[in-house]
Every structure is written in structure tokens, then in C-alpha cells.
C-alpha positions in Angstrom: -7.6 -37.2 11.9 -5.3 -39.2 14.2 -6.6 -42.4 12.7 -6.2 -41.1 9.2 -2.6 -40.0 10.0 -1.8 -43.5 11.4 -3.3 -45.1 8.3 -1.3 -42.9 5.9 1.8 -43.6 7.9 1.2 -47.3 7.6 0.8 -46.9 3.8 4.0 -44.8 3.7 5.9 -47.7 5.3 4.8 -50.0 2.5 5.0 -47.7 -0.5 8.1 -46.3 -2.1 10.4 -46.3 -5.1 12.2 -49.6 -4.2 9.5 -51.9 -3.0 5.7 -52.0 -2.8 3.7 -53.6 0.0 0.0 -53.5 0.6 -1.4 -52.1 3.9 -2.3 -55.5 5.3 1.1 -57.0 4.7 2.9 -54.0 6.1 0.7 -54.0 9.2 1.3 -57.7 9.8 5.1 -57.1 9.5 5.0 -54.1 11.8 3.0 -56.0 14.4 5.2 -59.0 14.2 2.6 -61.3 12.9 4.5 -62.1 9.7 8.2 -62.6 9.2 9.7 -60.1 6.7 12.5 -61.0 4.3 15.9 -59.4 4.8 15.1 -56.9 2.0 11.7 -56.0 3.4 13.1 -55.6 6.9 15.9 -53.3 5.7 13.5 -51.2 3.6 10.8 -50.8 6.3 12.9 -50.5 9.5 16.1 -48.8 8.2 14.9 -46.7 5.3 11.3 -45.8 5.6 10.6 -45.8 9.3 13.1 -42.9 10.1 11.6 -41.0 7.2 8.0 -41.5 8.3 8.8 -40.6 11.9 10.7 -37.5 10.8 7.7 -36.5 8.7 5.4 -36.9 11.8 7.9 -35.0 14.1 8.5 -32.3 11.6 4.8 -31.8 10.8 3.9 -31.6 14.5 6.7 -29.1 15.3 6.2 -26.8 12.3 2.4 -26.8 12.6 2.4 -26.1 16.3 4.9 -23.3 15.8 2.7 -21.9 13.1 -0.4 -21.9 15.3 1.5 -20.3 18.1 2.9 -17.5 16.0 -0.4 -16.8 14.3 -2.1 -16.6 17.7 0.4 -14.4 19.4 0.9 -12.0 16.5 -2.8 -12.0 15.5 -1.9 -12.4 11.8 -3.2 -15.4 9.8 -0.4 -15.0 7.3 2.4 -15.7 9.8 4.3 -18.9 9.6 7.5 -20.3 11.2 9.5 -18.9 8.3 8.2 -15.3 8.7 10.6 -14.4 11.5 13.6 -15.2 9.3 14.5 -18.4 11.2 14.6 -20.3 7.9 16.6 -17.6 6.2 19.2 -17.8 9.1 19.3 -21.6 8.6 19.8 -21.1 4.9 22.7 -18.7 5.5 24.4 -21.2 7.8 24.0 -24.0 5.4 25.3 -21.9 2.5 28.4 -20.9 4.5 29.1 -24.6 5.3 28.6 -25.7 1.7 30.2 -22.9 -0.3 32.8 -21.3 2.0 33.5 -24.4 4.1 32.9 -22.4 7.3 31.5 -24.7 9.9 30.9 -24.0 13.6 30.7 -27.8 14.4 33.8 -29.9 14.0 31.9 -33.1 13.0 31.8 -33.2 9.2 28.6 -35.2 9.0 26.8 -32.4 11.0 28.5 -29.4 9.4 25.5 -28.2 7.4 22.9 -29.1 10.1 25.0 -27.6 12.9 25.6 -24.4 11.0 21.9 -24.1 10.1 20.9 -24.6 13.7 23.4 -22.1 15.1 22.5 -19.4 12.6 18.8 -20.0 13.4 19.6 -19.5 17.0 21.2 -16.2 16.1 17.8 -15.1 14.8 16.2 -16.3 18.0 18.7 -14.1 19.9 17.7 -11.1 17.9 14.1 -11.9 18.7 14.9 -12.0 22.4 16.7 -8.7 22.3 13.8 -7.2 20.3 11.4 -8.3 23.0 13.2 -6.2 25.6 11.9 -3.0 24.1 8.7 -1.8 25.9 7.2 -0.2 22.8 7.6 -3.2 20.5 4.4 -4.3 18.7 3.3 -7.5 17.1 3.8 -6.0 13.6 7.4 -5.1 14.5 8.3 -8.7 14.9 7.1 -9.5 11.4 8.9 -6.5 9.9 12.2 -7.5 11.6 11.7 -11.1 10.2 11.2 -9.7 6.7 14.4 -7.6 7.1 16.4 -10.6 8.3 15.0 -12.6 5.4 16.2 -10.0 2.8 19.6 -9.6 4.4 20.2 -13.4 4.7 18.9 -13.9 1.2 21.2 -11.3 -0.2 24.2 -13.0 1.4 23.1 -16.5 0.2 22.6 -15.2 -3.3 26.2 -13.7 -3.3 27.6 -17.1 -2.1 25.6 -18.8 -4.9 27.2 -16.5 -7.5 30.7 -17.7 -6.5 29.8 -21.4 -5.9 30.8 -24.3 -8.1 28.3 -26.5 -9.9 28.6 -29.2 -7.2 28.1 -26.7 -4.4 25.1 -25.2 -6.2 23.6 -28.6 -6.5 24.1 -29.4 -2.8 22.7 -26.1 -1.7 19.7 -26.4 -4.0 19.0 -29.9 -2.7 19.1 -28.6 0.9 16.8 -25.7 0.1 14.1 -28.0 -1.3 13.5 -29.7 2.0 13.9 -33.4 2.3 13.2 -36.2 4.9 15.9 -38.5 3.5 18.8 -37.1 5.5 18.0 -37.8 9.2 18.8 -41.3 10.5 17.0 -42.9 13.4 19.3 -41.4 16.1 18.6 -37.8 14.7 14.9 -38.5 14.5 14.7 -39.7 18.1 16.8 -36.7 19.3 14.7 -34.2 17.5 11.5 -36.0 18.4 12.3 -35.9 22.2 13.1 -32.2 22.0 9.8 -31.4 20.2 7.7 -33.5 22.6 9.4 -31.9 25.6 8.4 -28.4 24.2 4.8 -29.3 23.4 3.5 -29.1 27.1 4.8 -25.6 27.4 3.0 -24.6 24.2 -0.3 -26.0 25.6 0.2 -24.0 28.8 -0.1 -20.8 26.7 -3.4 -21.8 25.1 -5.4 -19.6 27.6 -3.2 -16.6 27.0 -3.6 -17.1 23.2 -7.4 -17.3 23.7 -7.3 -14.0 25.6 -5.3 -12.3 22.9 -7.6 -13.6 20.2 -10.8 -12.6 22.0 -10.0 -8.9 22.7 -6.4 -8.0 21.8 -3.8 -6.7 24.2 -6.2 -4.6 26.3 -8.5 -7.5 27.0 -5.5 -9.8 27.7 -4.1 -7.3 30.2 -7.4 -7.1 32.0 -7.3 -10.9 32.5 -3.8 -10.8 33.9 -1.9 -11.7 30.8 1.3 -9.8 29.9 1.1 -9.5 26.1 4.7 -8.5 25.5 6.2 -11.2 27.7 3.9 -13.9 26.3 4.5 -12.8 22.7 8.3 -12.9 23.2 8.3 -16.3 24.9 6.0 -17.9 22.3 8.1 -16.5 19.4 11.3 -17.9 21.0 9.7 -21.3 21.5 8.3 -21.4 18.0 11.7 -20.4 16.5 13.4 -23.1 18.5 11.0 -25.8 17.3 11.4 -24.6 13.7 15.2 -24.5 13.8 15.4 -27.9 15.4 13.5 -29.4 12.4 14.8 -27.4 9.4 18.4 -27.8 10.5 18.2 -31.5 9.5 15.5 -31.5 6.9 16.1 -28.3 5.0 13.5 -25.6 4.0 10.0 -26.9 4.7 7.7 -24.0 5.2 4.1 -24.5 3.9 2.9 -26.9 6.6 3.4 -24.2 9.3 1.1 -21.9 7.4 -1.6 -24.3 6.1 -2.0 -26.8 9.0 -3.3 -24.2 11.6 -5.6 -22.7 9.0 -7.1 -26.1 8.1 -7.6 -26.9 11.7 -9.2 -23.6 12.5 -11.7 -24.1 9.7 -12.7 -27.5 11.3 -12.7 -26.9 15.0 -12.6 -23.1 15.5 -10.2 -20.7 17.2 -10.1 -22.2 20.7 -6.3 -22.8 21.2 -6.9 -25.5 23.7 -8.2 -27.6 20.8 -6.4 -25.8 17.9 -2.9 -26.5 19.0 -3.2 -30.3 19.2 -5.4 -30.3 16.0 -2.8 -28.3 14.1 -0.1 -30.8 15.3 -2.0 -33.8 14.0 -2.9 -32.0 10.8 0.7 -31.0 10.2 1.8 -34.6 10.7 -0.8 -35.8 8.2 0.2 -33.2 5.6 3.9 -34.1 5.9 3.4 -37.9 5.7 0.9 -37.6 2.8 3.1 -35.2 0.8 6.2 -37.3 1.3 4.5 -40.5 0.3 3.1 -39.0 -2.9 6.6 -37.5 -3.6 8.2 -41.0 -3.3 5.7 -42.9 -5.3 4.3 -40.5 -8.0 7.3 -40.7 -10.3 9.2 -43.6 -8.8 12.1 -44.2 -8.7 12.5 -40.4 -8.8 11.8 -38.9 -5.4 10.4 -35.4 -5.3 11.4 -33.5 -2.1 8.7 -33.1 0.5 9.0 -29.3 0.4 8.0 -29.2 -3.2 5.2 -31.7 -2.8 3.7 -29.7 0.1 3.5 -26.6 -2.0 2.1 -28.4 -5.0 -0.5 -30.4 -3.1 -1.3 -28.2 -0.2 -1.6 -24.9 -2.0 -4.7 -25.7 -4.1 -6.3 -27.6 -1.2 -5.6 -24.7 1.1 -7.2 -22.2 -1.3 -10.2 -24.5 -1.8 -10.9 -24.7 1.9 -10.6 -21.0 2.4 -13.0 -20.3 -0.5 -15.5 -22.9 0.6 -15.7 -21.7 4.2 -15.6 -17.9 3.7 -16.5 -17.3 0.1 -14.7 -15.0 -2.3 -14.2 -11.5 -0.9 -15.4 -8.8 -3.3 
């Protein structure tokens, strides 16, 4: 899967709406074996490379967060968007676009800054929720659903009063796109995600304990389910908010990538977490490349392409591995 992801990334650097390069030519330019023209250099290094890298970083972060959340809550339908993190980000973006309310003073980062801060507000609610002794795994999901409905109602109200230009901007943000982040943003987000991955891997044994026998078995092995669950949810929400603050709403990869990896390698989180990260990167790069080339020069946002391509593939894998439940 790593080799396939690298190959698709190389193809993505050469393919697009503005210029088409075959894989060999792109590889020789990237390796410095051939000299690129000024146009080719600008397209590859300034336009497509940040986009491809953001797809890899976003896929790794969202897929890892999805695998962590599914493991700690014991629910295969959980994704990074279930806790309401994305809804909080959408509310922050809507306030910046429609009302002009921005926590950050830098205009270029007004929407991203608002989205990130409001996502962190959801994380804060999660932290406070985890302080209750009687909290269960299902309660986290229910609170996430409640936050999603509340934030969605506020966003819908703002859309009702928004102008046509504001509605267009808000809709474009909600689709999820990799065209916004520049190289500086990609590197900053990438460093943060890479720094959080080792901590995620350290919890693989705890997740295995929860998956094998639930909370009682985990307690017998020395694992504190409530503390681990709270810490994992906070880490997952942070990884999600870091990515969607700059890309917009991208949600499917966090649900599908862990499932696809689980069907291939099983439920051992020591292998499942890195496999989910690689699978998420592949899905993001592949979907974005198809979205840029299918109807060129029109570019379909990656959030839409993930749902269109990944949904049927995801259903096929589930039906092939488990059969239809009657």
C-alpha cells in the first residue's frame, strides 16, 4: 500500500487540469534527472506538490483519528466527525464568512482560525465530559450528535441571512478542498500530525485490550478505560481540527480507511493504526487526482470525490468480506 500511495502521488504531480505529464517524465523531474521548463516547474513545485502533500497529511491524520475513535468507543460507525468537531469548525467558518466575526486578526487566516478555535471548543466540552465518572462510550457519541444539531441549526440560520457571495464561499468551504493550503501551512500541519502519531501508537495495546474484552477486561490488564477513552478522543479531535480548519469538511476517509484496513490486516491496533494512515493517504491522493482530471479544467472538491468513489467501494468490501446480513 505504501508503494501504491507513492505511485499515485507521483501520478498526481504530473496530472491535472493545466498540464499533463507522464509518470516517467514527472519522476525524472522530481529526482532532478531532467530539467523542467519554467511552466512545468511552477506547476509541479508550487501548485501540485503542496496539494499532494496536504492530501497525504490529511489522509494520515483523519484515518488515524478514525481508527482511534472506533477503537476506544467500540463503534464501527464512529468517525472524526461524529464528536461534532467538524460541526464546530463549520460554525466558526460561517461566523467568519457571514457575520465577519473572527478571533484571529490576520485576514488570510480568519476562516481557518475561527474553524480551529471553535473545533477546540468542542474538544474542551469533551474534556469536561470525561471528568464525570459515570460517562460511557455511548455518551460521547450522543453528545457529539447534540453538538452537531446545535451547530447545524446556527449555521443554517446564518445561511438564511447570508448574501449570494457569502453563500458561495461557505458552500465551497463545506465541500472540502486541498487547494487552499500553501506549502508553509502544509509543513506546519504536517509537523503537528507527525508529532501526534507516536502518542497514538503508544495506545495500541490499550485499544487491543478494549477490543478483546471491553472495559472489564481492560481494567484487569491495568488499563483505565475512562482515562484512555478521554485522552484518545481529545487527540483525535485535535488531529481532525488541525486538518479541516485549512481544508474544509472532509469526513469520509476517517470512516472508510480504518474499515478497509481492518478487512485486510485484522483488528490488531499495532498494525491497524499505521495501515489506516497509509490507506487514508492513498484515498485522499487518489480521490483528489480523479477530481482534478475527470472533468478538467473543472476541479471537483476532494470531499465530494471521496464520497462518490469511496462509498460504493466501501460497501463492496463490506459485502464481499461478511456477506449480506439477513
